[in-house]
N, CA, C and O atoms as a MOPAC input file, in Angstrom:
PM7 MOZYME 1SCF
protein

 N     55.60500 1   -25.59400 1    -2.19800 1
 C     54.77800 1   -24.47300 1    -2.54800 1
 C     53.35100 1   -24.96300 1    -2.80900 1
 O     53.14500 1   -25.94000 1    -3.52800 1
 N     52.37400 1   -24.27800 1    -2.22000 1
 C     50.97700 1   -24.69100 1    -2.34900 1
 C     50.38000 1   -24.15800 1    -3.64600 1
 O     50.67800 1   -23.05100 1    -4.09300 1
 N     49.51900 1   -25.00100 1    -4.23400 1
 C     48.84000 1   -24.59000 1    -5.46100 1
 C     47.64900 1   -23.69900 1    -5.11900 1
 O     47.05700 1   -23.80400 1    -4.04500 1
 N     47.32300 1   -22.83300 1    -6.05000 1
 C     46.14700 1   -21.98000 1    -5.88100 1
 C     44.90900 1   -22.80600 1    -6.21500 1
 O     44.81100 1   -23.36400 1    -7.30800 1
 N     43.96300 1   -22.88500 1    -5.27600 1
 C     42.77900 1   -23.71900 1    -5.46500 1
 C     41.53100 1   -22.89200 1    -5.77800 1
 O     40.43100 1   -23.44200 1    -5.83100 1
 N     41.67900 1   -21.60400 1    -5.98300 1
 C     40.52700 1   -20.73700 1    -6.21100 1
 C     39.69800 1   -21.18500 1    -7.41200 1
 O     38.47700 1   -21.26700 1    -7.28100 1
 N     40.28400 1   -21.48100 1    -8.57400 1
 C     39.45500 1   -21.89100 1    -9.71700 1
 C     38.61300 1   -23.13000 1    -9.41700 1
 O     37.45800 1   -23.20800 1    -9.83600 1
 N     39.19000 1   -24.11100 1    -8.68700 1
 C     38.44000 1   -25.31800 1    -8.35600 1
 C     37.26800 1   -24.98700 1    -7.43500 1
 O     36.17300 1   -25.52100 1    -7.60700 1
 N     37.49400 1   -24.11900 1    -6.47100 1
 C     36.42800 1   -23.75000 1    -5.54200 1
 C     35.31600 1   -23.01900 1    -6.28700 1
 O     34.13700 1   -23.27800 1    -6.04800 1
 N     35.68200 1   -22.10800 1    -7.18700 1
 C     34.67100 1   -21.39400 1    -7.97000 1
 C     33.87100 1   -22.36200 1    -8.82500 1
 O     32.65700 1   -22.22200 1    -8.97300 1
 N     34.56400 1   -23.34300 1    -9.38200 1
 C     33.88500 1   -24.32000 1   -10.22800 1
 C     32.88700 1   -25.12400 1    -9.39700 1
 O     31.76500 1   -25.36800 1    -9.84000 1
 N     33.29500 1   -25.53900 1    -8.18700 1
 C     32.39800 1   -26.28600 1    -7.30800 1
 C     31.21900 1   -25.41800 1    -6.87700 1
 O     30.07800 1   -25.88000 1    -6.86500 1
 N     31.49000 1   -24.16700 1    -6.52300 1
 C     30.43500 1   -23.25300 1    -6.11500 1
 C     29.43200 1   -23.06800 1    -7.24700 1
 O     28.22100 1   -23.08900 1    -7.02400 1
 N     29.93300 1   -22.89000 1    -8.43900 1
 C     29.06800 1   -22.73600 1    -9.60600 1
 C     28.22000 1   -23.98200 1    -9.80200 1
 O     27.04000 1   -23.88800 1   -10.14200 1
 N     28.82000 1   -25.15100 1    -9.58700 1
 C     28.11100 1   -26.41900 1    -9.73700 1
 C     26.97800 1   -26.53000 1    -8.71200 1
 O     25.87400 1   -26.95200 1    -9.05500 1
 N     27.24900 1   -26.14900 1    -7.44200 1
 C     26.22300 1   -26.22000 1    -6.39900 1
 C     25.08300 1   -25.23400 1    -6.66300 1
 O     23.91900 1   -25.56200 1    -6.43600 1
 N     25.41000 1   -24.02600 1    -7.14200 1
 C     24.36900 1   -23.04300 1    -7.45900 1
 C     23.45100 1   -23.56700 1    -8.55500 1
 O     22.23400 1   -23.38700 1    -8.49600 1
 N     24.03900 1   -24.21500 1    -9.55100 1
 C     23.23900 1   -24.75500 1   -10.64900 1
 C     22.32200 1   -25.85200 1   -10.13500 1
 O     21.16200 1   -25.92900 1   -10.54000 1
 N     22.82700 1   -26.70200 1    -9.24600 1
 C     22.00900 1   -27.77500 1    -8.69500 1
 C     20.88300 1   -27.22100 1    -7.82300 1
 O     19.74700 1   -27.68800 1    -7.91300 1
 N     21.18100 1   -26.24500 1    -6.99100 1
 C     20.19200 1   -25.72000 1    -6.05400 1
 C     19.08900 1   -24.92500 1    -6.75000 1
 O     17.91500 1   -25.04800 1    -6.39800 1
 N     19.46200 1   -24.11700 1    -7.72700 1
 C     18.47100 1   -23.23500 1    -8.35100 1
 C     18.05300 1   -23.68400 1    -9.73600 1
 O     17.04100 1   -23.21600 1   -10.26000 1
 N     18.81000 1   -24.57700 1   -10.33400 1
 C     18.50300 1   -24.99600 1   -11.69600 1
 C     19.01100 1   -23.99900 1   -12.72500 1
 O     18.72200 1   -24.12900 1   -13.91400 1
 N     19.77200 1   -22.99700 1   -12.27100 1
 C     20.30500 1   -21.97600 1   -13.17800 1
 C     21.78900 1   -21.81100 1   -12.90300 1
 O     22.25300 1   -22.01500 1   -11.78100 1
 N     22.51100 1   -21.44700 1   -13.91800 1
 C     23.93400 1   -21.19200 1   -13.74200 1
 C     24.12500 1   -19.77800 1   -13.21500 1
 O     23.19600 1   -18.97100 1   -13.23500 1
 N     25.31700 1   -19.48400 1   -12.75000 1
 C     25.61800 1   -18.16500 1   -12.19500 1
 C     25.44200 1   -17.07600 1   -13.24800 1
 O     24.97200 1   -15.98700 1   -12.92100 1
 N     25.80100 1   -17.33700 1   -14.48900 1
 C     25.68600 1   -16.31600 1   -15.52900 1
 C     24.22600 1   -15.97300 1   -15.80100 1
 O     23.90800 1   -14.80600 1   -16.03100 1
 N     23.32700 1   -16.96300 1   -15.78200 1
 C     21.91500 1   -16.65500 1   -16.02400 1
 C     21.29700 1   -15.95300 1   -14.82000 1
 O     20.32800 1   -15.20800 1   -14.96500 1
 N     21.85800 1   -16.19100 1   -13.62100 1
 C     21.33600 1   -15.53400 1   -12.42900 1
 C     21.65700 1   -14.04400 1   -12.45400 1
 O     20.85200 1   -13.23500 1   -11.99400 1
 N     22.81600 1   -13.67000 1   -12.98300 1
 C     23.18800 1   -12.26400 1   -12.99700 1
 C     22.40800 1   -11.47700 1   -14.03800 1
 O     22.32900 1   -10.25300 1   -13.94100 1
 N     21.83200 1   -12.14100 1   -15.02700 1
 C     21.07900 1   -11.45700 1   -16.07300 1
 C     19.62200 1   -11.24300 1   -15.68700 1
 O     18.90200 1   -10.52600 1   -16.38100 1
 N     19.18100 1   -11.84600 1   -14.60100 1
 C     17.78600 1   -11.72500 1   -14.19100 1
 C     17.46200 1   -10.30100 1   -13.77100 1
 O     18.31200 1    -9.57600 1   -13.25400 1
 N     16.21900 1    -9.92100 1   -14.00400 1
 C     15.72800 1    -8.61700 1   -13.58500 1
 C     14.91900 1    -8.84000 1   -12.31500 1
 O     14.08300 1    -9.74300 1   -12.28300 1
 N     15.13800 1    -8.04700 1   -11.26500 1
 C     14.35000 1    -8.20600 1   -10.04600 1
 C     12.85900 1    -8.12300 1   -10.35200 1
 O     12.46000 1    -7.37400 1   -11.24300 1
 N     12.02500 1    -8.87900 1    -9.63000 1
 C     10.59600 1    -8.94400 1    -9.94200 1
 C      9.85500 1    -7.62300 1    -9.79300 1
 O      8.80500 1    -7.45000 1   -10.41300 1
 N     10.35300 1    -6.69000 1    -9.00200 1
 C      9.65200 1    -5.42600 1    -8.78600 1
 C     10.11000 1    -4.31700 1    -9.72300 1
 O      9.69600 1    -3.17000 1    -9.55900 1
 N     10.95500 1    -4.63200 1   -10.70200 1
 C     11.46900 1    -3.61000 1   -11.59100 1
 C     10.77700 1    -3.68200 1   -12.93000 1
 O     10.63700 1    -4.75800 1   -13.51100 1
 N     10.34400 1    -2.54000 1   -13.41700 1
 C      9.73600 1    -2.43400 1   -14.73100 1
 C     10.86700 1    -2.22200 1   -15.72500 1
 O     11.57400 1    -1.21700 1   -15.65400 1
 N     11.04500 1    -3.15800 1   -16.65200 1
 C     12.16100 1    -3.12500 1   -17.58600 1
 C     12.04500 1    -1.93500 1   -18.53100 1
 O     13.06300 1    -1.36800 1   -18.92800 1
 N     10.84200 1    -1.55000 1   -18.89400 1
 C     10.65900 1    -0.50300 1   -19.89200 1
 C     11.21900 1     0.84600 1   -19.44900 1
 O     11.84500 1     1.53800 1   -20.25200 1
 N     11.01200 1     1.23200 1   -18.20600 1
 C     11.51200 1     2.53500 1   -17.78000 1
 C     12.41100 1     2.46500 1   -16.54400 1
 O     12.86400 1     3.50000 1   -16.05600 1
 N     12.67300 1     1.27600 1   -16.03800 1
 C     13.59900 1     1.10200 1   -14.93100 1
 C     13.07200 1     1.57600 1   -13.58400 1
 O     13.83300 1     1.62900 1   -12.61800 1
 N     11.80200 1     1.91800 1   -13.49300 1
 C     11.24600 1     2.37300 1   -12.22400 1
 C     10.82300 1     1.18500 1   -11.38100 1
 O     10.57700 1     0.09200 1   -11.89100 1
 N     10.74600 1     1.41800 1   -10.11200 1
 C     10.36000 1     0.38000 1    -9.17300 1
 C      8.84000 1     0.31800 1    -9.09400 1
 O      8.20000 1     1.32300 1    -8.78300 1
 N      8.24800 1    -0.85100 1    -9.37200 1
 C      6.79500 1    -1.00700 1    -9.32200 1
 C      6.28300 1    -0.90700 1    -7.89200 1
 O      5.13300 1    -0.53400 1    -7.66000 1
 N      7.14700 1    -1.24300 1    -6.93100 1
 C      6.74800 1    -1.24300 1    -5.53100 1
 C      6.29500 1     0.14400 1    -5.07600 1
 O      5.41400 1     0.27200 1    -4.22600 1
 N      6.90100 1     1.16700 1    -5.64700 1
 C      6.56400 1     2.53300 1    -5.26400 1
 C      5.24100 1     2.91800 1    -5.90500 1
 O      5.21400 1     3.55900 1    -6.95500 1
 N      4.15600 1     2.52700 1    -5.27400 1
 C      2.83300 1     2.85400 1    -5.79300 1
 C      2.60500 1     4.35000 1    -5.62400 1
 O      2.98800 1     4.94400 1    -4.61600 1
 N      1.98100 1     4.93700 1    -6.61600 1
 C      1.72000 1     6.36400 1    -6.55000 1
 C      0.72500 1     6.66600 1    -5.44100 1
 O     -0.29400 1     5.98900 1    -5.29600 1
 N      1.03400 1     7.67900 1    -4.67300 1
 C      0.13800 1     8.09600 1    -3.60000 1
 C     -1.00400 1     8.91200 1    -4.19500 1
 O     -0.81700 1     9.65800 1    -5.15700 1
 N     -2.17900 1     8.75800 1    -3.61200 1
 C     -3.32700 1     9.54500 1    -4.04700 1
 C     -3.78200 1    10.42300 1    -2.89000 1
 O     -3.55600 1    10.09600 1    -1.72500 1
 N     -4.41500 1    11.52400 1    -3.21400 1
 C     -4.92800 1    12.42900 1    -2.19500 1
 C     -6.41600 1    12.17800 1    -2.03000 1
 O     -7.17400 1    12.19000 1    -3.00000 1
 N     -6.82300 1    11.95200 1    -0.79300 1
 C     -8.23200 1    11.71700 1    -0.47800 1
 C     -8.71200 1    12.88100 1     0.38400 1
 O     -8.05100 1    13.26900 1     1.34700 1
 N     -9.86100 1    13.42600 1     0.02800 1
 C    -10.45300 1    14.52600 1     0.79000 1
 C    -11.52900 1    13.95800 1     1.71100 1
 O    -12.40000 1    13.21000 1     1.26800 1
 N    -11.46800 1    14.31400 1     2.98900 1
 C    -12.50600 1    13.92200 1     3.94700 1
 C    -13.25300 1    15.19500 1     4.32200 1
 O    -12.67400 1    16.12800 1     4.87900 1
 N    -14.54600 1    15.22100 1     4.01100 1
 C    -15.36700 1    16.41200 1     4.23600 1
 C    -16.36000 1    16.14100 1     5.36200 1
 O    -17.09400 1    15.15400 1     5.32700 1
 N    -16.37700 1    17.03000 1     6.36600 1
 C    -17.30300 1    16.82800 1     7.48500 1
 C    -18.62700 1    17.54800 1     7.23200 1
 O    -18.82300 1    18.15600 1     6.18000 1
 N    -19.53000 1    17.47000 1     8.20700 1
 C    -20.87700 1    18.02600 1     8.05800 1
 C    -20.88400 1    19.54600 1     7.91800 1
 O    -21.80200 1    20.10900 1     7.32000 1
 N    -19.88100 1    20.20400 1     8.45700 1
 C    -19.81800 1    21.66500 1     8.36400 1
 C    -19.18000 1    22.12900 1     7.05600 1
 O    -19.12500 1    23.32900 1     6.78600 1
 N    -18.70100 1    21.19000 1     6.24700 1
 C    -18.09700 1    21.52700 1     4.96000 1
 C    -16.58500 1    21.64300 1     4.98900 1
 O    -15.96300 1    21.88400 1     3.95500 1
 N    -15.98800 1    21.47500 1     6.15700 1
 C    -14.53400 1    21.56000 1     6.28100 1
 C    -13.89000 1    20.31000 1     5.68100 1
 O    -14.33600 1    19.19000 1     5.93100 1
 N    -12.83900 1    20.51700 1     4.88900 1
 C    -12.16000 1    19.39400 1     4.23800 1
 C    -10.78900 1    19.16000 1     4.85500 1
 O    -10.06800 1    20.10200 1     5.18300 1
 N    -10.44700 1    17.89700 1     5.00500 1
 C     -9.13100 1    17.48100 1     5.46900 1
 C     -8.55600 1    16.56400 1     4.40300 1
 O     -9.24900 1    15.67700 1     3.90500 1
 N     -7.29200 1    16.77300 1     4.05000 1
 C     -6.67100 1    16.01600 1     2.97400 1
 C     -5.70500 1    14.97800 1     3.53000 1
 O     -4.97800 1    15.23300 1     4.49000 1
 N     -5.71200 1    13.80200 1     2.90800 1
 C     -4.79200 1    12.72300 1     3.27500 1
 C     -4.13700 1    12.20400 1     2.00700 1
 O     -4.81600 1    11.91300 1     1.02200 1
 N     -2.82500 1    12.08800 1     2.03500 1
 C     -2.08100 1    11.52300 1     0.91300 1
 C     -1.69500 1    10.10500 1     1.31700 1
 O     -0.90100 1     9.90700 1     2.23600 1
 N     -2.26500 1     9.11600 1     0.62200 1
 C     -2.06900 1     7.71400 1     1.00100 1
 C     -1.75200 1     6.87100 1    -0.22400 1
 O     -2.00500 1     7.27100 1    -1.36100 1
 N     -1.19600 1     5.70100 1     0.03300 1
 C     -0.96100 1     4.73100 1    -1.03800 1
 C     -2.23500 1     3.92500 1    -1.26100 1
 O     -3.04800 1     3.80500 1    -0.34500 1
 N     -2.42500 1     3.37800 1    -2.44000 1
 C     -3.65900 1     2.64300 1    -2.75300 1
 C     -3.93800 1     1.44400 1    -1.85500 1
 O     -5.09400 1     1.04200 1    -1.72000 1
 N     -2.92000 1     0.86500 1    -1.24300 1
 C     -3.12900 1    -0.32400 1    -0.41500 1
 C     -3.19600 1    -0.02200 1     1.08200 1
 O     -3.19900 1    -0.94700 1     1.89500 1
 N     -3.25100 1     1.25000 1     1.45600 1
 C     -3.37700 1     1.63400 1     2.86100 1
 C     -4.79900 1     1.35900 1     3.33500 1
 O     -5.76300 1     1.71400 1     2.65600 1
 N     -4.92800 1     0.73300 1     4.48600 1
 C     -6.27300 1     0.46000 1     5.01500 1
 C     -6.93500 1     1.77400 1     5.42100 1
 O     -6.29000 1     2.68400 1     5.94100 1
 N     -8.23100 1     1.84500 1     5.16900 1
 C     -8.99300 1     3.05200 1     5.47600 1
 C     -9.01600 1     3.32000 1     6.98100 1
 O     -9.17100 1     4.46400 1     7.40700 1
 N     -8.86400 1     2.28000 1     7.77100 1
 C     -8.82900 1     2.40900 1     9.23100 1
 C     -7.75400 1     3.40300 1     9.67000 1
 O     -7.94500 1     4.16100 1    10.62100 1
 N     -6.63500 1     3.38900 1     8.97200 1
 C     -5.53000 1     4.28900 1     9.29100 1
 C     -5.93500 1     5.74700 1     9.03100 1
 O     -5.59800 1     6.63800 1     9.81100 1
 N     -6.65100 1     5.97900 1     7.94200 1
 C     -7.14200 1     7.31900 1     7.61800 1
 C     -8.18200 1     7.75500 1     8.65000 1
 O     -8.16900 1     8.89500 1     9.11400 1
 N     -9.08200 1     6.83400 1     9.00100 1
 C    -10.14200 1     7.15100 1     9.95900 1
 C     -9.56700 1     7.55900 1    11.31200 1
 O     -9.99700 1     8.55000 1    11.90100 1
 N     -8.59700 1     6.79200 1    11.80000 1
 C     -8.03300 1     7.09900 1    13.12100 1
 C     -7.24400 1     8.41100 1    13.09000 1
 O     -7.27100 1     9.16800 1    14.06000 1
 N     -6.54600 1     8.68700 1    11.98900 1
 C     -5.80500 1     9.94700 1    11.87200 1
 C     -6.77000 1    11.13300 1    11.83400 1
 O     -6.50800 1    12.17000 1    12.44300 1
 N     -7.87300 1    10.97900 1    11.12400 1
 C     -8.87600 1    12.04600 1    11.04500 1
 C     -9.49800 1    12.29200 1    12.42500 1
 O     -9.63800 1    13.43500 1    12.85700 1
 N     -9.86100 1    11.21700 1    13.09700 1
 C    -10.47100 1    11.33200 1    14.42600 1
 C     -9.51100 1    11.99700 1    15.41000 1
 O     -9.92700 1    12.81100 1    16.23500 1
 N     -8.24200 1    11.65300 1    15.32300 1
 C     -7.24400 1    12.24100 1    16.21200 1
 C     -7.11600 1    13.74200 1    15.95000 1
 O     -7.01000 1    14.52800 1    16.89200 1
 N     -7.12700 1    14.14300 1    14.68400 1
 C     -7.04700 1    15.56700 1    14.34600 1
 C     -8.25500 1    16.33800 1    14.86900 1
 O     -8.13200 1    17.48800 1    15.29000 1
 N     -9.41600 1    15.70100 1    14.83700 1
 C    -10.65000 1    16.36400 1    15.27400 1
 C    -10.88000 1    16.24300 1    16.77500 1
 O    -11.73600 1    16.93400 1    17.32700 1
 N    -10.12700 1    15.37300 1    17.44000 1
 C    -10.24800 1    15.22000 1    18.88600 1
 C    -11.45800 1    14.41800 1    19.32400 1
 O    -11.98000 1    14.62600 1    20.41900 1
 N    -11.90600 1    13.50200 1    18.47600 1
 C    -13.04100 1    12.63400 1    18.81900 1
 C    -12.62200 1    11.18300 1    18.60500 1
 O    -11.70500 1    10.91500 1    17.82900 1
 N    -13.28200 1    10.24500 1    19.28200 1
 C    -12.94900 1     8.83500 1    19.03600 1
 C    -13.40400 1     8.41100 1    17.63400 1
 O    -14.43700 1     8.86900 1    17.14600 1
 N    -12.63700 1     7.54600 1    17.00300 1
 C    -12.96000 1     7.08200 1    15.64400 1
 C    -14.30300 1     6.36700 1    15.60700 1
 O    -14.99000 1     6.38800 1    14.58600 1
 N    -14.67900 1     5.73700 1    16.70800 1
 C    -15.95500 1     5.01600 1    16.75400 1
 C    -17.15700 1     5.96300 1    16.73500 1
 O    -18.28100 1     5.53100 1    16.47600 1
 N    -16.92800 1     7.24500 1    17.00700 1
 C    -18.01700 1     8.22400 1    17.01000 1
 C    -18.27500 1     8.80600 1    15.62000 1
 O    -19.17800 1     9.62300 1    15.44000 1
 N    -17.47400 1     8.37900 1    14.64100 1
 C    -17.60000 1     8.91900 1    13.28900 1
 C    -18.05900 1     7.85600 1    12.30400 1
 O    -17.78600 1     6.66800 1    12.46900 1
 N    -18.75800 1     8.31100 1    11.28200 1
 C    -19.19400 1     7.43100 1    10.19600 1
 C    -18.62700 1     8.01700 1     8.90300 1
 O    -18.77400 1     9.21000 1     8.63700 1
 N    -17.98200 1     7.17200 1     8.10600 1
 C    -17.38500 1     7.61800 1     6.84800 1
 C    -18.16700 1     7.00900 1     5.69100 1
 O    -18.42800 1     5.80700 1     5.65800 1
 N    -18.53400 1     7.86700 1     4.74500 1
 C    -19.38900 1     7.44600 1     3.63900 1
 C    -18.75800 1     7.79200 1     2.29600 1
 O    -18.13100 1     8.83900 1     2.13400 1
 N    -18.93600 1     6.89500 1     1.34700 1
 C    -18.52500 1     7.13200 1    -0.03300 1
 C    -19.75600 1     6.92300 1    -0.89700 1
 O    -20.26700 1     5.80800 1    -0.99900 1
 N    -20.22800 1     7.98100 1    -1.51200 1
 C    -21.44800 1     7.94000 1    -2.33000 1
 C    -22.63100 1     7.37600 1    -1.54500 1
 O    -23.44300 1     6.63000 1    -2.09200 1
 N    -22.72700 1     7.73300 1    -0.26500 1
 C    -23.85000 1     7.31300 1     0.56700 1
 C    -23.70900 1     5.94800 1     1.20500 1
 O    -24.57100 1     5.54800 1     1.98700 1
 N    -22.64800 1     5.22000 1     0.89400 1
 C    -22.42100 1     3.88400 1     1.44300 1
 C    -21.31600 1     3.95200 1     2.48900 1
 O    -20.27800 1     4.57600 1     2.26900 1
 N    -21.54800 1     3.30100 1     3.63700 1
 C    -20.56200 1     3.32000 1     4.71500 1
 C    -19.30300 1     2.56400 1     4.30600 1
 O    -19.37100 1     1.51700 1     3.66300 1
 N    -18.16000 1     3.11100 1     4.68900 1
 C    -16.86200 1     2.50900 1     4.37500 1
 C    -16.36600 1     1.75100 1     5.59400 1
 O    -16.43000 1     2.25400 1     6.71600 1
 N    -15.87200 1     0.54500 1     5.37100 1
 C    -15.30800 1    -0.27600 1     6.43600 1
 C    -13.82100 1     0.04800 1     6.58900 1
 O    -13.16500 1     0.43800 1     5.62300 1
 N    -13.29900 1    -0.11300 1     7.78800 1
 C    -11.88600 1     0.13100 1     8.04400 1
 C    -10.96900 1    -0.86900 1     7.36600 1
 O     -9.78400 1    -0.59500 1     7.17700 1
 N    -11.50900 1    -2.03700 1     6.99400 1
 C    -10.70500 1    -3.07100 1     6.33700 1
 C    -10.46400 1    -2.77700 1     4.86400 1
 O     -9.55900 1    -3.35200 1     4.25800 1
 N    -11.25200 1    -1.90200 1     4.29100 1
 C    -11.13400 1    -1.61700 1     2.86500 1
 C     -9.94100 1    -0.71300 1     2.58600 1
 O     -9.41700 1    -0.05700 1     3.48600 1
 N     -9.52200 1    -0.68700 1     1.32700 1
 C     -8.42000 1     0.16100 1     0.88900 1
 C     -8.91700 1     1.06400 1    -0.24000 1
 O     -9.94800 1     0.77600 1    -0.84700 1
 N     -8.20000 1     2.15100 1    -0.53000 1
 C     -8.59100 1     2.99200 1    -1.66200 1
 C     -8.64900 1     2.21400 1    -2.97700 1
 O     -9.47000 1     2.50900 1    -3.84600 1
 N     -7.78000 1     1.22700 1    -3.11400 1
 C     -7.78200 1     0.40300 1    -4.32800 1
 C     -9.07400 1    -0.41100 1    -4.41800 1
 O     -9.67300 1    -0.50600 1    -5.48900 1
 N     -9.50700 1    -0.99600 1    -3.29900 1
 C    -10.75300 1    -1.77200 1    -3.26700 1
 C    -11.95800 1    -0.89600 1    -3.59000 1
 O    -12.89200 1    -1.32300 1    -4.26900 1
 N    -11.91900 1     0.33500 1    -3.09100 1
 C    -13.02800 1     1.26700 1    -3.29500 1
 C    -12.94400 1     1.98500 1    -4.64300 1
 O    -13.82600 1     2.76500 1    -5.00100 1
 N    -11.87500 1     1.70900 1    -5.37900 1
 C    -11.61500 1     2.32800 1    -6.68400 1
 C    -11.56800 1     3.85300 1    -6.57400 1
 O    -12.09000 1     4.57000 1    -7.42700 1
 N    -10.92700 1     4.33000 1    -5.50100 1
 C    -10.77200 1     5.76500 1    -5.31100 1
 C     -9.66200 1     6.29000 1    -6.20600 1
 O     -8.65400 1     5.62000 1    -6.42900 1
 N     -9.85900 1     7.47600 1    -6.70600 1
 C     -8.85600 1     8.13500 1    -7.53200 1
 C     -8.37000 1     9.37500 1    -6.80000 1
 O     -8.90100 1     9.73700 1    -5.75000 1
 N     -7.36100 1    10.01800 1    -7.35900 1
 C     -6.80200 1    11.21600 1    -6.75700 1
 C     -7.88000 1    12.29300 1    -6.61400 1
 O     -8.65300 1    12.52800 1    -7.54300 1
 N     -7.92900 1    12.93600 1    -5.46500 1
 C     -8.86700 1    14.01200 1    -5.13200 1
 C    -10.31500 1    13.55000 1    -4.93100 1
 O    -11.22200 1    14.38200 1    -4.94800 1
 N    -10.55600 1    12.25000 1    -4.74300 1
 C    -11.91100 1    11.77800 1    -4.44100 1
 C    -12.28500 1    12.19900 1    -3.02200 1
 O    -11.42200 1    12.39000 1    -2.16500 1
 N    -13.58700 1    12.33700 1    -2.79400 1
 C    -14.07900 1    12.83900 1    -1.51200 1
 C    -14.82200 1    11.76500 1    -0.72700 1
 O    -15.62500 1    11.00900 1    -1.27400 1
 N    -14.53200 1    11.71800 1     0.56600 1
 C    -15.24300 1    10.85100 1     1.50300 1
 C    -15.98200 1    11.77700 1     2.46200 1
 O    -15.41100 1    12.75000 1     2.95400 1
 N    -17.24200 1    11.47700 1     2.72700 1
 C    -18.03100 1    12.28100 1     3.65800 1
 C    -17.90700 1    11.69700 1     5.05900 1
 O    -17.84100 1    10.48000 1     5.23600 1
 N    -17.87600 1    12.57700 1     6.04500 1
 C    -17.76400 1    12.15200 1     7.43400 1
 C    -18.91300 1    12.75400 1     8.22800 1
 O    -19.20400 1    13.94400 1     8.10800 1
 N    -19.55700 1    11.93800 1     9.03100 1
 C    -20.66100 1    12.40900 1     9.86500 1
 C    -20.52100 1    11.79600 1    11.24900 1
 O    -19.94600 1    10.72000 1    11.41000 1
 N    -21.05000 1    12.49000 1    12.24000 1
 C    -21.06800 1    11.93200 1    13.58800 1
 C    -22.06700 1    10.78800 1    13.63500 1
 O    -23.16800 1    10.88300 1    13.09400 1
 N    -21.67400 1     9.72600 1    14.27700 1
 C    -22.55300 1     8.55800 1    14.44200 1
 C    -23.72800 1     8.95900 1    15.32400 1
 O    -23.54300 1     9.56000 1    16.38200 1
 N    -24.93000 1     8.62600 1    14.88600 1
 C    -26.11300 1     8.94500 1    15.68100 1
 C    -26.82000 1     7.66700 1    16.07600 1
 O    -27.00000 1     6.75900 1    15.26400 1
 N    -27.21600 1     7.60900 1    17.33000 1
 C    -27.97400 1     6.46900 1    17.82300 1
 C    -29.36400 1     6.98400 1    18.15800 1
 O    -29.52500 1     8.01600 1    18.81000 1
 N    -30.33400 1     6.26300 1    17.70800 1
 C    -31.70100 1     6.70100 1    17.97000 1
 C    -32.50600 1     6.67600 1    16.68600 1
 O    -32.05300 1     6.16600 1    15.66100 1
 N    -33.68200 1     7.22400 1    16.75500 1
 C    -34.52500 1     7.18500 1    15.57700 1
 C    -35.43700 1     8.37800 1    15.50300 1
 O    -35.20900 1     9.40200 1    16.14700 1
 N    -36.44800 1     8.23400 1    14.72800 1
 C    -37.40800 1     9.29100 1    14.46600 1
 C    -38.66500 1     9.03300 1    15.28100 1
 O    -39.14000 1     7.90000 1    15.36000 1
 N    -39.19700 1    10.07300 1    15.88000 1
 C    -40.39400 1     9.90100 1    16.69900 1
 C    -41.49900 1    10.80400 1    16.15600 1
 O    -41.28300 1    11.99300 1    15.92200 1
 N    -42.66200 1    10.23700 1    15.96200 1
 C    -43.80400 1    11.00700 1    15.45100 1
 C    -44.62600 1    11.59100 1    16.56800 1
 O    -45.62300 1    12.26700 1    16.31200 1

């Protein structure tokens, strides 16, 4: 009759886990995942979405609900597609300063319901 070797295997497995990670199996099960907030049990990864208003020259507003780390380029291309113009033909401004596609709402410190102005790109100048 063969002996049951399960306890020995578990003991060896536990030994290897301790060597590999420096922690025993019991301490590993007590760990809290890095993206979990212990105080309320919510997932930190789920960043709250904010609503950004894009206002064109005629005063028409278009709303976008985005996460703080979404690149502005994504908003620009979606807006251009809705309006039926190429994104390169538009200029997006925040408080009079042009916004780059590489920036994010978090970088720009945008809050919920903040407004971005949109204007058609103009080439040329003023002639007297």
